Each structure stands twice: as C-alpha cells, then as structure tokens.
mmCIF file of the N, C-alpha and C atoms, coordinates in Angstrom:
data_MODEL
# 
_entry.id   MODEL 
# 
loop_
_atom_site.group_PDB 
_atom_site.id 
_atom_site.type_symbol 
_atom_site.label_atom_id 
_atom_site.label_alt_id 
_atom_site.label_comp_id 
_atom_site.label_asym_id 
_atom_site.label_entity_id 
_atom_site.label_seq_id 
_atom_site.pdbx_PDB_ins_code 
_atom_site.Cartn_x 
_atom_site.Cartn_y 
_atom_site.Cartn_z 
_atom_site.occupancy 
_atom_site.B_iso_or_equiv 
_atom_site.pdbx_formal_charge 
_atom_site.auth_seq_id 
_atom_site.auth_comp_id 
_atom_site.auth_asym_id 
_atom_site.auth_atom_id 
_atom_site.pdbx_PDB_model_num 
ATOM 1   N N  . UNK A 1 1  ? 31.853 9.008   0.893  1.00 0.00 ? 1  UNK A N  1 
ATOM 2   C CA . UNK A 1 1  ? 33.077 8.578   1.587  1.00 0.00 ? 1  UNK A CA 1 
ATOM 3   C C  . UNK A 1 1  ? 34.272 8.819   0.619  1.00 0.00 ? 1  UNK A C  1 
ATOM 4   N N  . UNK A 1 2  ? 35.282 9.455   1.256  1.00 0.00 ? 2  UNK A N  1 
ATOM 5   C CA . UNK A 1 2  ? 36.411 9.762   0.411  1.00 0.00 ? 2  UNK A CA 1 
ATOM 6   C C  . UNK A 1 2  ? 37.706 9.095   0.738  1.00 0.00 ? 2  UNK A C  1 
ATOM 7   N N  . UNK A 1 3  ? 38.336 8.398   -0.211 1.00 0.00 ? 3  UNK A N  1 
ATOM 8   C CA . UNK A 1 3  ? 39.568 7.766   0.082  1.00 0.00 ? 3  UNK A CA 1 
ATOM 9   C C  . UNK A 1 3  ? 40.746 8.424   -0.538 1.00 0.00 ? 3  UNK A C  1 
ATOM 10  N N  . UNK A 1 4  ? 41.849 8.564   0.181  1.00 0.00 ? 4  UNK A N  1 
ATOM 11  C CA . UNK A 1 4  ? 42.932 9.163   -0.316 1.00 0.00 ? 4  UNK A CA 1 
ATOM 12  C C  . UNK A 1 4  ? 44.093 8.167   -0.980 1.00 0.00 ? 4  UNK A C  1 
ATOM 13  N N  . UNK A 1 5  ? 43.923 6.903   -0.464 1.00 0.00 ? 5  UNK A N  1 
ATOM 14  C CA . UNK A 1 5  ? 44.784 5.821   -1.018 1.00 0.00 ? 5  UNK A CA 1 
ATOM 15  C C  . UNK A 1 5  ? 43.885 4.568   -1.164 1.00 0.00 ? 5  UNK A C  1 
ATOM 16  N N  . UNK A 1 6  ? 44.349 3.947   -2.258 1.00 0.00 ? 6  UNK A N  1 
ATOM 17  C CA . UNK A 1 6  ? 43.798 2.661   -2.468 1.00 0.00 ? 6  UNK A CA 1 
ATOM 18  C C  . UNK A 1 6  ? 44.795 1.748   -3.290 1.00 0.00 ? 6  UNK A C  1 
ATOM 19  N N  . UNK A 1 7  ? 44.445 0.623   -3.679 1.00 0.00 ? 7  UNK A N  1 
ATOM 20  C CA . UNK A 1 7  ? 45.376 -0.197  -4.389 1.00 0.00 ? 7  UNK A CA 1 
ATOM 21  C C  . UNK A 1 7  ? 45.648 0.399   -5.810 1.00 0.00 ? 7  UNK A C  1 
ATOM 22  N N  . UNK A 1 8  ? 44.692 1.096   -6.350 1.00 0.00 ? 8  UNK A N  1 
ATOM 23  C CA . UNK A 1 8  ? 44.987 1.761   -7.594 1.00 0.00 ? 8  UNK A CA 1 
ATOM 24  C C  . UNK A 1 8  ? 45.475 3.264   -7.631 1.00 0.00 ? 8  UNK A C  1 
ATOM 25  N N  . UNK A 1 9  ? 45.346 3.840   -6.491 1.00 0.00 ? 9  UNK A N  1 
ATOM 26  C CA . UNK A 1 9  ? 45.787 5.374   -6.177 1.00 0.00 ? 9  UNK A CA 1 
ATOM 27  C C  . UNK A 1 9  ? 46.848 5.199   -5.037 1.00 0.00 ? 9  UNK A C  1 
ATOM 28  N N  . UNK A 1 10 ? 47.905 4.681   -5.451 1.00 0.00 ? 10 UNK A N  1 
ATOM 29  C CA . UNK A 1 10 ? 48.930 4.538   -4.292 1.00 0.00 ? 10 UNK A CA 1 
ATOM 30  C C  . UNK A 1 10 ? 49.744 5.740   -3.929 1.00 0.00 ? 10 UNK A C  1 
ATOM 31  N N  . UNK A 1 11 ? 49.766 6.751   -4.663 1.00 0.00 ? 11 UNK A N  1 
ATOM 32  C CA . UNK A 1 11 ? 50.640 7.853   -4.298 1.00 0.00 ? 11 UNK A CA 1 
ATOM 33  C C  . UNK A 1 11 ? 49.784 9.150   -3.924 1.00 0.00 ? 11 UNK A C  1 
ATOM 34  N N  . UNK A 1 12 ? 48.654 8.897   -3.559 1.00 0.00 ? 12 UNK A N  1 
ATOM 35  C CA . UNK A 1 12 ? 47.748 9.993   -3.066 1.00 0.00 ? 12 UNK A CA 1 
ATOM 36  C C  . UNK A 1 12 ? 47.596 11.165  -4.097 1.00 0.00 ? 12 UNK A C  1 
ATOM 37  N N  . UNK A 1 13 ? 47.594 10.736  -5.303 1.00 0.00 ? 13 UNK A N  1 
ATOM 38  C CA . UNK A 1 13 ? 47.558 11.734  -6.392 1.00 0.00 ? 13 UNK A CA 1 
ATOM 39  C C  . UNK A 1 13 ? 46.233 12.544  -6.524 1.00 0.00 ? 13 UNK A C  1 
ATOM 40  N N  . UNK A 1 14 ? 45.202 11.798  -6.016 1.00 0.00 ? 14 UNK A N  1 
ATOM 41  C CA . UNK A 1 14 ? 43.815 12.342  -6.121 1.00 0.00 ? 14 UNK A CA 1 
ATOM 42  C C  . UNK A 1 14 ? 43.010 11.592  -5.213 1.00 0.00 ? 14 UNK A C  1 
ATOM 43  N N  . UNK A 1 15 ? 41.934 12.224  -4.660 1.00 0.00 ? 15 UNK A N  1 
ATOM 44  C CA . UNK A 1 15 ? 40.998 11.470  -3.771 1.00 0.00 ? 15 UNK A CA 1 
ATOM 45  C C  . UNK A 1 15 ? 39.990 10.618  -4.532 1.00 0.00 ? 15 UNK A C  1 
ATOM 46  N N  . UNK A 1 16 ? 39.442 9.615   -4.039 1.00 0.00 ? 16 UNK A N  1 
ATOM 47  C CA . UNK A 1 16 ? 38.567 8.770   -4.698 1.00 0.00 ? 16 UNK A CA 1 
ATOM 48  C C  . UNK A 1 16 ? 37.163 8.831   -3.843 1.00 0.00 ? 16 UNK A C  1 
ATOM 49  N N  . UNK A 1 17 ? 36.246 9.325   -4.535 1.00 0.00 ? 17 UNK A N  1 
ATOM 50  C CA . UNK A 1 17 ? 34.862 9.523   -3.828 1.00 0.00 ? 17 UNK A CA 1 
ATOM 51  C C  . UNK A 1 17 ? 34.001 8.296   -4.110 1.00 0.00 ? 17 UNK A C  1 
ATOM 52  N N  . UNK A 1 18 ? 33.427 7.701   -2.953 1.00 0.00 ? 18 UNK A N  1 
ATOM 53  C CA . UNK A 1 18 ? 32.421 6.582   -3.111 1.00 0.00 ? 18 UNK A CA 1 
ATOM 54  C C  . UNK A 1 18 ? 31.155 7.095   -2.639 1.00 0.00 ? 18 UNK A C  1 
ATOM 55  N N  . UNK A 1 19 ? 30.163 7.337   -3.335 1.00 0.00 ? 19 UNK A N  1 
ATOM 56  C CA . UNK A 1 19 ? 28.922 7.848   -2.784 1.00 0.00 ? 19 UNK A CA 1 
ATOM 57  C C  . UNK A 1 19 ? 28.174 6.595   -2.025 1.00 0.00 ? 19 UNK A C  1 
ATOM 58  N N  . UNK A 1 20 ? 27.611 6.960   -0.826 1.00 0.00 ? 20 UNK A N  1 
ATOM 59  C CA . UNK A 1 20 ? 27.001 6.064   0.081  1.00 0.00 ? 20 UNK A CA 1 
ATOM 60  C C  . UNK A 1 20 ? 25.574 6.540   0.213  1.00 0.00 ? 20 UNK A C  1 
ATOM 61  N N  . UNK A 1 21 ? 24.442 5.682   -0.290 1.00 0.00 ? 21 UNK A N  1 
ATOM 62  C CA . UNK A 1 21 ? 23.178 6.154   -0.044 1.00 0.00 ? 21 UNK A CA 1 
ATOM 63  C C  . UNK A 1 21 ? 22.777 6.030   1.425  1.00 0.00 ? 21 UNK A C  1 
ATOM 64  N N  . UNK A 1 22 ? 22.084 6.962   1.789  1.00 0.00 ? 22 UNK A N  1 
ATOM 65  C CA . UNK A 1 22 ? 21.430 6.917   3.275  1.00 0.00 ? 22 UNK A CA 1 
ATOM 66  C C  . UNK A 1 22 ? 20.139 6.385   3.224  1.00 0.00 ? 22 UNK A C  1 
ATOM 67  N N  . UNK A 1 23 ? 19.879 5.358   3.840  1.00 0.00 ? 23 UNK A N  1 
ATOM 68  C CA . UNK A 1 23 ? 18.760 4.574   3.770  1.00 0.00 ? 23 UNK A CA 1 
ATOM 69  C C  . UNK A 1 23 ? 17.958 4.734   5.196  1.00 0.00 ? 23 UNK A C  1 
ATOM 70  N N  . UNK A 1 24 ? 17.220 5.785   5.325  1.00 0.00 ? 24 UNK A N  1 
ATOM 71  C CA . UNK A 1 24 ? 16.578 6.162   6.615  1.00 0.00 ? 24 UNK A CA 1 
ATOM 72  C C  . UNK A 1 24 ? 15.713 4.871   7.275  1.00 0.00 ? 24 UNK A C  1 
ATOM 73  N N  . UNK A 1 25 ? 16.055 4.669   8.490  1.00 0.00 ? 25 UNK A N  1 
ATOM 74  C CA . UNK A 1 25 ? 15.379 3.651   9.362  1.00 0.00 ? 25 UNK A CA 1 
ATOM 75  C C  . UNK A 1 25 ? 15.567 2.179   8.538  1.00 0.00 ? 25 UNK A C  1 
ATOM 76  N N  . UNK A 1 26 ? 16.509 1.972   7.986  1.00 0.00 ? 26 UNK A N  1 
ATOM 77  C CA . UNK A 1 26 ? 16.762 0.552   7.255  1.00 0.00 ? 26 UNK A CA 1 
ATOM 78  C C  . UNK A 1 26 ? 18.030 -0.092  8.142  1.00 0.00 ? 26 UNK A C  1 
ATOM 79  N N  . UNK A 1 27 ? 17.749 -1.339  8.429  1.00 0.00 ? 27 UNK A N  1 
ATOM 80  C CA . UNK A 1 27 ? 18.895 -2.092  8.906  1.00 0.00 ? 27 UNK A CA 1 
ATOM 81  C C  . UNK A 1 27 ? 20.057 -2.227  8.088  1.00 0.00 ? 27 UNK A C  1 
ATOM 82  N N  . UNK A 1 28 ? 20.215 -2.053  6.805  1.00 0.00 ? 28 UNK A N  1 
ATOM 83  C CA . UNK A 1 28 ? 21.277 -2.224  5.945  1.00 0.00 ? 28 UNK A CA 1 
ATOM 84  C C  . UNK A 1 28 ? 21.728 -0.876  5.505  1.00 0.00 ? 28 UNK A C  1 
ATOM 85  N N  . UNK A 1 29 ? 21.543 0.104   6.178  1.00 0.00 ? 29 UNK A N  1 
ATOM 86  C CA . UNK A 1 29 ? 22.061 1.451   5.656  1.00 0.00 ? 29 UNK A CA 1 
ATOM 87  C C  . UNK A 1 29 ? 23.517 1.571   5.771  1.00 0.00 ? 29 UNK A C  1 
ATOM 88  N N  . UNK A 1 30 ? 24.186 1.719   4.598  1.00 0.00 ? 30 UNK A N  1 
ATOM 89  C CA . UNK A 1 30 ? 25.749 1.772   4.592  1.00 0.00 ? 30 UNK A CA 1 
ATOM 90  C C  . UNK A 1 30 ? 26.352 2.886   5.406  1.00 0.00 ? 30 UNK A C  1 
ATOM 91  N N  . UNK A 1 31 ? 25.531 4.050   5.475  1.00 0.00 ? 31 UNK A N  1 
ATOM 92  C CA . UNK A 1 31 ? 26.049 5.151   6.203  1.00 0.00 ? 31 UNK A CA 1 
ATOM 93  C C  . UNK A 1 31 ? 26.239 4.779   7.745  1.00 0.00 ? 31 UNK A C  1 
ATOM 94  N N  . UNK A 1 32 ? 25.113 4.134   8.229  1.00 0.00 ? 32 UNK A N  1 
ATOM 95  C CA . UNK A 1 32 ? 24.979 3.837   9.517  1.00 0.00 ? 32 UNK A CA 1 
ATOM 96  C C  . UNK A 1 32 ? 25.916 2.749   9.971  1.00 0.00 ? 32 UNK A C  1 
ATOM 97  N N  . UNK A 1 33 ? 26.284 1.763   9.010  1.00 0.00 ? 33 UNK A N  1 
ATOM 98  C CA . UNK A 1 33 ? 27.146 0.837   9.081  1.00 0.00 ? 33 UNK A CA 1 
ATOM 99  C C  . UNK A 1 33 ? 28.662 1.323   9.304  1.00 0.00 ? 33 UNK A C  1 
ATOM 100 N N  . UNK A 1 34 ? 28.978 2.200   8.450  1.00 0.00 ? 34 UNK A N  1 
ATOM 101 C CA . UNK A 1 34 ? 30.271 2.926   8.539  1.00 0.00 ? 34 UNK A CA 1 
ATOM 102 C C  . UNK A 1 34 ? 30.538 3.642   9.862  1.00 0.00 ? 34 UNK A C  1 
ATOM 103 N N  . UNK A 1 35 ? 29.575 4.470   10.219 1.00 0.00 ? 35 UNK A N  1 
ATOM 104 C CA . UNK A 1 35 ? 29.671 5.071   11.520 1.00 0.00 ? 35 UNK A CA 1 
ATOM 105 C C  . UNK A 1 35 ? 29.646 4.089   12.811 1.00 0.00 ? 35 UNK A C  1 
ATOM 106 N N  . UNK A 1 36 ? 28.963 3.025   12.741 1.00 0.00 ? 36 UNK A N  1 
ATOM 107 C CA . UNK A 1 36 ? 29.042 2.086   13.744 1.00 0.00 ? 36 UNK A CA 1 
ATOM 108 C C  . UNK A 1 36 ? 30.383 1.372   13.877 1.00 0.00 ? 36 UNK A C  1 
ATOM 109 N N  . UNK A 1 37 ? 30.942 0.978   12.647 1.00 0.00 ? 37 UNK A N  1 
ATOM 110 C CA . UNK A 1 37 ? 32.212 0.531   12.573 1.00 0.00 ? 37 UNK A CA 1 
ATOM 111 C C  . UNK A 1 37 ? 33.250 1.364   13.311 1.00 0.00 ? 37 UNK A C  1 
ATOM 112 N N  . UNK A 1 38 ? 33.255 2.553   12.872 1.00 0.00 ? 38 UNK A N  1 
ATOM 113 C CA . UNK A 1 38 ? 34.161 3.566   13.414 1.00 0.00 ? 38 UNK A CA 1 
ATOM 114 C C  . UNK A 1 38 ? 34.096 3.721   14.855 1.00 0.00 ? 38 UNK A C  1 
ATOM 115 N N  . UNK A 1 39 ? 32.922 3.702   15.434 1.00 0.00 ? 39 UNK A N  1 
ATOM 116 C CA . UNK A 1 39 ? 32.611 3.901   16.786 1.00 0.00 ? 39 UNK A CA 1 
ATOM 117 C C  . UNK A 1 39 ? 33.127 2.680   17.648 1.00 0.00 ? 39 UNK A C  1 
ATOM 118 N N  . UNK A 1 40 ? 33.016 1.514   16.967 1.00 0.00 ? 40 UNK A N  1 
ATOM 119 C CA . UNK A 1 40 ? 33.286 0.105   17.740 1.00 0.00 ? 40 UNK A CA 1 
ATOM 120 C C  . UNK A 1 40 ? 34.751 -0.032  17.747 1.00 0.00 ? 40 UNK A C  1 
ATOM 121 N N  . UNK A 1 41 ? 35.529 0.635   16.844 1.00 0.00 ? 41 UNK A N  1 
ATOM 122 C CA . UNK A 1 41 ? 37.093 0.539   16.751 1.00 0.00 ? 41 UNK A CA 1 
ATOM 123 C C  . UNK A 1 41 ? 37.827 1.814   16.993 1.00 0.00 ? 41 UNK A C  1 
ATOM 124 N N  . UNK A 1 42 ? 37.397 2.470   17.888 1.00 0.00 ? 42 UNK A N  1 
ATOM 125 C CA . UNK A 1 42 ? 38.027 3.792   18.149 1.00 0.00 ? 42 UNK A CA 1 
ATOM 126 C C  . UNK A 1 42 ? 39.543 3.658   18.477 1.00 0.00 ? 42 UNK A C  1 
ATOM 127 N N  . UNK A 1 43 ? 39.860 2.539   19.029 1.00 0.00 ? 43 UNK A N  1 
ATOM 128 C CA . UNK A 1 43 ? 41.287 2.369   19.542 1.00 0.00 ? 43 UNK A CA 1 
ATOM 129 C C  . UNK A 1 43 ? 42.198 1.826   18.411 1.00 0.00 ? 43 UNK A C  1 
ATOM 130 N N  . UNK A 1 44 ? 41.653 1.699   17.205 1.00 0.00 ? 44 UNK A N  1 
ATOM 131 C CA . UNK A 1 44 ? 42.352 1.294   15.959 1.00 0.00 ? 44 UNK A CA 1 
ATOM 132 C C  . UNK A 1 44 ? 43.354 2.377   15.549 1.00 0.00 ? 44 UNK A C  1 
ATOM 133 N N  . UNK A 1 45 ? 44.436 1.935   14.810 1.00 0.00 ? 45 UNK A N  1 
ATOM 134 C CA . UNK A 1 45 ? 45.333 2.886   14.276 1.00 0.00 ? 45 UNK A CA 1 
ATOM 135 C C  . UNK A 1 45 ? 44.762 3.707   13.162 1.00 0.00 ? 45 UNK A C  1 
ATOM 136 N N  . UNK A 1 46 ? 44.867 4.832   13.211 1.00 0.00 ? 46 UNK A N  1 
ATOM 137 C CA . UNK A 1 46 ? 44.300 5.881   12.259 1.00 0.00 ? 46 UNK A CA 1 
ATOM 138 C C  . UNK A 1 46 ? 44.941 5.632   10.982 1.00 0.00 ? 46 UNK A C  1 
ATOM 139 N N  . UNK A 1 47 ? 46.191 5.140   10.798 1.00 0.00 ? 47 UNK A N  1 
ATOM 140 C CA . UNK A 1 47 ? 46.838 4.995   9.524  1.00 0.00 ? 47 UNK A CA 1 
ATOM 141 C C  . UNK A 1 47 ? 46.797 3.476   9.226  1.00 0.00 ? 47 UNK A C  1 
ATOM 142 N N  . UNK A 1 48 ? 45.999 2.639   9.889  1.00 0.00 ? 48 UNK A N  1 
ATOM 143 C CA . UNK A 1 48 ? 45.900 1.195   9.686  1.00 0.00 ? 48 UNK A CA 1 
ATOM 144 C C  . UNK A 1 48 ? 44.811 0.936   8.648  1.00 0.00 ? 48 UNK A C  1 
ATOM 145 N N  . UNK A 1 49 ? 44.292 -0.310  8.572  1.00 0.00 ? 49 UNK A N  1 
ATOM 146 C CA . UNK A 1 49 ? 43.225 -0.729  7.776  1.00 0.00 ? 49 UNK A CA 1 
ATOM 147 C C  . UNK A 1 49 ? 41.968 -0.089  8.147  1.00 0.00 ? 49 UNK A C  1 
ATOM 148 N N  . UNK A 1 50 ? 41.221 0.203   7.007  1.00 0.00 ? 50 UNK A N  1 
ATOM 149 C CA . UNK A 1 50 ? 39.868 0.838   7.179  1.00 0.00 ? 50 UNK A CA 1 
ATOM 150 C C  . UNK A 1 50 ? 38.777 0.177   8.150  1.00 0.00 ? 50 UNK A C  1 
ATOM 151 N N  . UNK A 1 51 ? 38.987 -1.150  7.889  1.00 0.00 ? 51 UNK A N  1 
ATOM 152 C CA . UNK A 1 51 ? 37.950 -2.049  8.631  1.00 0.00 ? 51 UNK A CA 1 
ATOM 153 C C  . UNK A 1 51 ? 38.706 -3.130  9.380  1.00 0.00 ? 51 UNK A C  1 
ATOM 154 N N  . UNK A 1 52 ? 38.296 -3.235  10.705 1.00 0.00 ? 52 UNK A N  1 
ATOM 155 C CA . UNK A 1 52 ? 38.844 -4.143  11.555 1.00 0.00 ? 52 UNK A CA 1 
ATOM 156 C C  . UNK A 1 52 ? 37.802 -4.706  12.365 1.00 0.00 ? 52 UNK A C  1 
ATOM 157 N N  . UNK A 1 53 ? 38.161 -5.826  13.057 1.00 0.00 ? 53 UNK A N  1 
ATOM 158 C CA . UNK A 1 53 ? 37.234 -6.526  14.121 1.00 0.00 ? 53 UNK A CA 1 
ATOM 159 C C  . UNK A 1 53 ? 37.978 -6.945  15.176 1.00 0.00 ? 53 UNK A C  1 
ATOM 160 N N  . UNK A 1 54 ? 37.246 -7.147  16.151 1.00 0.00 ? 54 UNK A N  1 
ATOM 161 C CA . UNK A 1 54 ? 38.026 -7.620  17.560 1.00 0.00 ? 54 UNK A CA 1 
ATOM 162 C C  . UNK A 1 54 ? 37.948 -9.175  17.725 1.00 0.00 ? 54 UNK A C  1 
ATOM 163 N N  . UNK A 1 55 ? 39.043 -9.713  18.002 1.00 0.00 ? 55 UNK A N  1 
ATOM 164 C CA . UNK A 1 55 ? 39.178 -11.109 18.276 1.00 0.00 ? 55 UNK A CA 1 
ATOM 165 C C  . UNK A 1 55 ? 39.986 -11.267 19.623 1.00 0.00 ? 55 UNK A C  1 
ATOM 166 N N  . UNK A 1 56 ? 39.267 -11.764 20.575 1.00 0.00 ? 56 UNK A N  1 
ATOM 167 C CA . UNK A 1 56 ? 39.749 -11.920 21.960 1.00 0.00 ? 56 UNK A CA 1 
ATOM 168 C C  . UNK A 1 56 ? 40.520 -10.623 22.371 1.00 0.00 ? 56 UNK A C  1 
ATOM 169 N N  . UNK A 1 57 ? 39.965 -9.512  22.067 1.00 0.00 ? 57 UNK A N  1 
ATOM 170 C CA . UNK A 1 57 ? 40.517 -8.208  22.508 1.00 0.00 ? 57 UNK A CA 1 
ATOM 171 C C  . UNK A 1 57 ? 41.550 -7.665  21.513 1.00 0.00 ? 57 UNK A C  1 
ATOM 172 N N  . UNK A 1 58 ? 41.940 -8.222  20.477 1.00 0.00 ? 58 UNK A N  1 
ATOM 173 C CA . UNK A 1 58 ? 42.828 -7.922  19.561 1.00 0.00 ? 58 UNK A CA 1 
ATOM 174 C C  . UNK A 1 58 ? 42.210 -7.431  18.343 1.00 0.00 ? 58 UNK A C  1 
ATOM 175 N N  . UNK A 1 59 ? 42.573 -6.330  17.668 1.00 0.00 ? 59 UNK A N  1 
ATOM 176 C CA . UNK A 1 59 ? 42.081 -5.997  16.496 1.00 0.00 ? 59 UNK A CA 1 
ATOM 177 C C  . UNK A 1 59 ? 42.680 -6.601  15.203 1.00 0.00 ? 59 UNK A C  1 
ATOM 178 N N  . UNK A 1 60 ? 41.768 -7.133  14.427 1.00 0.00 ? 60 UNK A N  1 
ATOM 179 C CA . UNK A 1 60 ? 42.484 -7.781  13.270 1.00 0.00 ? 60 UNK A CA 1 
ATOM 180 C C  . UNK A 1 60 ? 41.737 -7.148  12.015 1.00 0.00 ? 60 UNK A C  1 
ATOM 181 N N  . UNK A 1 61 ? 42.503 -7.106  10.877 1.00 0.00 ? 61 UNK A N  1 
ATOM 182 C CA . UNK A 1 61 ? 41.953 -6.431  9.636  1.00 0.00 ? 61 UNK A CA 1 
ATOM 183 C C  . UNK A 1 61 ? 40.979 -7.153  9.022  1.00 0.00 ? 61 UNK A C  1 
ATOM 184 N N  . UNK A 1 62 ? 39.837 -6.491  8.569  1.00 0.00 ? 62 UNK A N  1 
ATOM 185 C CA . UNK A 1 62 ? 38.883 -7.394  7.856  1.00 0.00 ? 62 UNK A CA 1 
ATOM 186 C C  . UNK A 1 62 ? 39.323 -7.576  6.335  1.00 0.00 ? 62 UNK A C  1 
ATOM 187 N N  . UNK A 1 63 ? 39.415 -8.848  6.045  1.00 0.00 ? 63 UNK A N  1 
ATOM 188 C CA . UNK A 1 63 ? 39.970 -9.173  4.621  1.00 0.00 ? 63 UNK A CA 1 
ATOM 189 C C  . UNK A 1 63 ? 38.901 -9.881  3.916  1.00 0.00 ? 63 UNK A C  1 
ATOM 190 N N  . UNK A 1 64 ? 38.333 -9.229  2.955  1.00 0.00 ? 64 UNK A N  1 
ATOM 191 C CA . UNK A 1 64 ? 37.114 -9.666  2.268  1.00 0.00 ? 64 UNK A CA 1 
ATOM 192 C C  . UNK A 1 64 ? 37.405 -10.915 1.553  1.00 0.00 ? 64 UNK A C  1 
ATOM 193 N N  . UNK A 1 65 ? 38.622 -11.124 1.123  1.00 0.00 ? 65 UNK A N  1 
ATOM 194 C CA . UNK A 1 65 ? 38.904 -12.376 0.375  1.00 0.00 ? 65 UNK A CA 1 
ATOM 195 C C  . UNK A 1 65 ? 38.740 -13.536 1.457  1.00 0.00 ? 65 UNK A C  1 
ATOM 196 N N  . UNK A 1 66 ? 39.272 -13.415 2.548  1.00 0.00 ? 66 UNK A N  1 
ATOM 197 C CA . UNK A 1 66 ? 39.164 -14.537 3.597  1.00 0.00 ? 66 UNK A CA 1 
ATOM 198 C C  . UNK A 1 66 ? 37.772 -14.806 3.751  1.00 0.00 ? 66 UNK A C  1 
ATOM 199 N N  . UNK A 1 67 ? 36.765 -13.824 3.886  1.00 0.00 ? 67 UNK A N  1 
ATOM 200 C CA . UNK A 1 67 ? 35.460 -14.043 4.104  1.00 0.00 ? 67 UNK A CA 1 
ATOM 201 C C  . UNK A 1 67 ? 34.779 -14.836 2.895  1.00 0.00 ? 67 UNK A C  1 
ATOM 202 N N  . UNK A 1 68 ? 35.238 -14.385 1.714  1.00 0.00 ? 68 UNK A N  1 
ATOM 203 C CA . UNK A 1 68 ? 34.791 -15.188 0.441  1.00 0.00 ? 68 UNK A CA 1 
ATOM 204 C C  . UNK A 1 68 ? 35.122 -16.527 0.471  1.00 0.00 ? 68 UNK A C  1 
ATOM 205 N N  . UNK A 1 69 ? 36.540 -16.769 0.728  1.00 0.00 ? 69 UNK A N  1 
ATOM 206 C CA . UNK A 1 69 ? 36.945 -18.073 0.641  1.00 0.00 ? 69 UNK A CA 1 
ATOM 207 C C  . UNK A 1 69 ? 36.290 -18.992 1.717  1.00 0.00 ? 69 UNK A C  1 
ATOM 208 N N  . UNK A 1 70 ? 35.942 -18.419 2.844  1.00 0.00 ? 70 UNK A N  1 
ATOM 209 C CA . UNK A 1 70 ? 35.234 -19.297 3.870  1.00 0.00 ? 70 UNK A CA 1 
ATOM 210 C C  . UNK A 1 70 ? 33.742 -19.641 3.186  1.00 0.00 ? 70 UNK A C  1 
ATOM 211 N N  . UNK A 1 71 ? 33.186 -18.585 2.687  1.00 0.00 ? 71 UNK A N  1 
ATOM 212 C CA . UNK A 1 71 ? 31.744 -18.919 2.058  1.00 0.00 ? 71 UNK A CA 1 
ATOM 213 C C  . UNK A 1 71 ? 31.757 -19.763 1.020  1.00 0.00 ? 71 UNK A C  1 
ATOM 214 N N  . UNK A 1 72 ? 32.720 -19.792 0.098  1.00 0.00 ? 72 UNK A N  1 
ATOM 215 C CA . UNK A 1 72 ? 32.646 -20.776 -1.075 1.00 0.00 ? 72 UNK A CA 1 
ATOM 216 C C  . UNK A 1 72 ? 33.259 -22.107 -0.501 1.00 0.00 ? 72 UNK A C  1 
ATOM 217 N N  . UNK A 1 73 ? 33.823 -22.211 0.468  1.00 0.00 ? 73 UNK A N  1 
ATOM 218 C CA . UNK A 1 73 ? 34.499 -23.543 0.926  1.00 0.00 ? 73 UNK A CA 1 
ATOM 219 C C  . UNK A 1 73 ? 33.460 -24.291 1.791  1.00 0.00 ? 73 UNK A C  1 
ATOM 220 N N  . UNK A 1 74 ? 32.432 -23.556 2.232  1.00 0.00 ? 74 UNK A N  1 
ATOM 221 C CA . UNK A 1 74 ? 31.444 -24.104 3.165  1.00 0.00 ? 74 UNK A CA 1 
ATOM 222 C C  . UNK A 1 74 ? 30.513 -25.016 2.438  1.00 0.00 ? 74 UNK A C  1 
# 
C-alpha cells in the first residue's frame, strides 16, 4: 500500500510504502480487509480520510485513538 501523505510526510515529498502480507483464505487478511473497506465506502470523498465507517447513513472518519480510549476505559 502506498501513501503520498501522512503526518510525517506532509508535503508529498516522497511516497511511503507499507507492505501488506496476503494471507490466502484467512479471515484476518489485511489485503482483503483494505479492499472490503474500499468497496463498502465507495461514496466517500477521495481526498478525505483513508478509513471511514457509516453511522446512520453518514460517513464518519475512523479515529484509532477513539477506539483505544473506549477500550481502556471499559
């Protein structure tokens, strides 16, 4: 997977490659998960957040810190 922008590469000076292992016939395959996320959020803004989820028909950005805070406060 290639990113052209991140918090550390803010001016698109170089791409940032993240290798994803393909785990054939495995429920936790990251490649399948990325494709599934892209398919389920086709109406999302192409220049918006990379990961979004639907809440009552509205797309909300997935913020990992929020998920972590929910986990540690439970």
